[in-house]
C-alpha positions, 0 to 999 in steps of 0.5 A, a space after each residue: 500500499 505504501 508503493 501505491 500512496 504517491 500514485 493514489 495521491 496524484 489520481 486524486 489530485 487529477 481534473 476530471 475532463 470532457 464534462 459538457 452539458 446544455 443550456 435548458 433555461 434561464 431565471 433571473 442571474 442563473 442559468 440551468 444546465 442539463 447533464 453537467 454533474 460537477 460540484 459546486 465551485 466548478 468553473 465552466 465555460 458557456 459557449 466557444 468554438 472548442 465545444 461546439 459553440 456558434 462561430 466566432 464565439 472563441 472564448 465563450 463566456 465564463 461561470 461557476 456552478 452555484 447549486 442544483 435544482 431538480 437535477 439540474 445545475 444552476 450556473 452563474 456567469 462571471 459576465 452578463 447573460 446576453 448571447 446565452 441561447 437554449 442548447 448552448 454547450 457548457 463545458 468544465 474548465 476546472 473542477 476545483 478552483 486553483 489561483 495563481 499568487 506569488 511575490 509578482 503580485 506586489 505592487 499590482 493591481 488585479 481582479 476577481 480572477 487575478 488578471 491584471 487591470 492596472 496596464 503593466 502587463 500580465 503578472 509573473 511569478 505565481 504559484 496555484 493556490 486553492 482559492 477556498 483553502 480552509 481556515 487555520 484549525 484553533 490549535 494551529 494559531 498562535 496567541 495574539 501577544 505581539 503588536 502590529 502598528 498602523 501609524 494612526 495614533 488613535 488606534 495604535 493608542 487606544 485600541 492597539 492591534 496584535 498580529 493575527 487580530 481580526 479588527 472590524 471598522 464600522 461606519 456608514 457611508 461617507 465618514 472616511 473609512 476608505 481614507 483611514 485604510 489608505 492611510 494605514 497602508 502606507 504606515 503599517 509596519 507589516 510587511 506586506 498589505 492585501 486590499 480587497 475593495 469588493 463592490 466599490 464604485 468604479 470612480 472610486 478605485 483609481 481615487 484610493 490607489 493614487 490619492 489615499 494609497 499613493 505609490 509608497 503604499 501600492 509598492 508593497 501592497 496587492 489591491 484586489 478589485 471587484 467593482 459594484 457593476 460585476 458579477 456577484 460571483 466575481 465579487 465573492 471571488 475577488 475576497 476569496 482571492 485576497 485571502 489566498 494571496 495573503 495566506 501565500 505570504 503569511 506561510 512565507 513568513 511574513 507579517 500580512 495585513 489584509 484589509 477588505 473594503 467591505 464585508 457588508 459588500 461581500 454579504 450583499 454578493 452572497 445574498 444574490 447568488 443564494 437568492 438566484 439559486 432559490 435559497 429562501 431569505 431569512 433575516 431582513 433578506 439575507 440568506 442563511 448561507 450568508 451568515 454560514 459563509 461570514 465566519 469562514 471568511 473572517 477566520 481565514 486571518 490569523 497567525 501560525 503557531 509554532 510547531 516545534 520545528 527546530 529550523 528556526 523559520 519565521 512564522 507568518 501572520 495575517 492581521 485582518 482589518 475588515 469595514 462594515 458598512 453600517 446601513 442608516 448608522 444602524 449597528 444592529 443590522 444583521 451583517 454588523 450584529 453578526 461580524 461583531 460577534 466573530 471579530 476580535 474587536 471594532 473600531 467605531 467611526 462617527 459621523 459626529 466627529 466626521 461632521 466636526 471635521 475630526 479626522 480619522 472620525 474614531 469613536 474611541 469610547 465605542 471602540 474596542 480591541 479584545 487583544 489590547 491588554 496582550 499587546 500592551 505594556 502596564 504604563 500604555 494600558 493605564 494611561 489608556 484607562 485615564 484617558 478613557 475616563 477623562 473622555 467619557 467625563 467630558 462626553 457626559 457634560 459636553 452639551 451643558 458646557 456648550 449652553 453655559 449650564 454646567 457649574 465648575 467645582 461640582 466635580 474634580 474629575 469633570 472640570 479636569 476632563 474639561 480642561 484637558 479635552 482639547 489636548 486629548 482631542 489634539 492627540 486623537 486627530 491626525 492629518 491624512 498625509 501624516 504617519 505617527 511613530 508610535 513611541 512618541 505617541 505613546 510618550 505623549 498619551 502617558 504624559 497627558 494621562 499623568 498630568 490629568 490625573 495629578 490636576 484630579 488629585 490636586 482638585 480633590 485634596 483642595 476640596 478636601 481642605 476646604 471642606 474641612 476649613 469650612 467645618 471648623 469655621 461653622 464649629 467655631 461660629 456655633 460655639 460663640 453663639 453658646 
């Protein structure tokens, strides 16, 4: 048996050939095909001279098996349905989706099929890899104990990230999440950035690449693009392709920052596919497969654990940064709610802060990193807690202060928070073209925290002494009257 094992393994790896079905009908975005016994996810070609298609249709239309109904395979195309006719041949291209990834992707912009769309010629230096690789097992993951810096003070100081973490950026439209992603891609200390733009407007893609990302950021990045006008299958495939590319660099021992904008549009694409193959809608029109696939996608990030190999080879990591488009600024909408339960923390972008020209518009009081205690030293953690107390105290009375209804002297901590609010707000703001050095930012935070703590103690001591003095004076007056 041991002699035949390699041959059996090669046999299992062989691709089936010669499967050809025929178009039976079209329903919505899907095509029903007879006599096509292929698994879900198999790539097929509809039409084409090679399989007896109409003359002049050399390439045909690529598509993917998305489901089955009544003994027929339901195929969705990567393009439109124009030209599809009854009886048109549908032939197998690949039964198991394999994509080309490699170092040749660095500095390139590709579509969901891995094809270059930046006008720089074909992508070289690639090897085959499974598109839908399973996520790391629980015991194959390393603990998140090493920080990764983003170059953004509000994140690095208040919600610090660790290598292998999955962090969500929750925001409504127009509050600066794409600009923030570009700033992080330029300023991160990760070795490689893999950026997936899923369902973006076509106009915004070149703006993001040239303005937000810039030449320096692009040089060490891979950008995977699937715009909103493309097939939902292409949008799904682009997200998975970005994960496969990130896994290639992770397995090579590099620290990867995987940024996906956005998970919500990935969910929209999965809903379209599910509804097209007859899946019933459930929560607010989303199909059950959406909520089944979200954790599979998000769990593909993570750090490789040391398996005891004595070679000393570096273990890579994928740190996931995912944007979630909050529809109507409703944090309880299904995708935001589901993602928040899966991720290791969340950063909230506030429309109120954005309207006040506060960039990045991160609401640090509503944001949390679940790995912060593991990636921060004691001094940093204590300074963060003190800053949070000051910011929370100021928010409670902010409206009263604006209308002049707050009586100063009523609470030492609140008085200090009001006095220090401008300094903390300045610390948490940052121009889009600035990359903040962590150590300098940390020192500044610690200094502000110590200053605010000292002022609170001084005010409390003064209040205590003043109260004691008033009490003694009252006793003296009482003794004199007797």
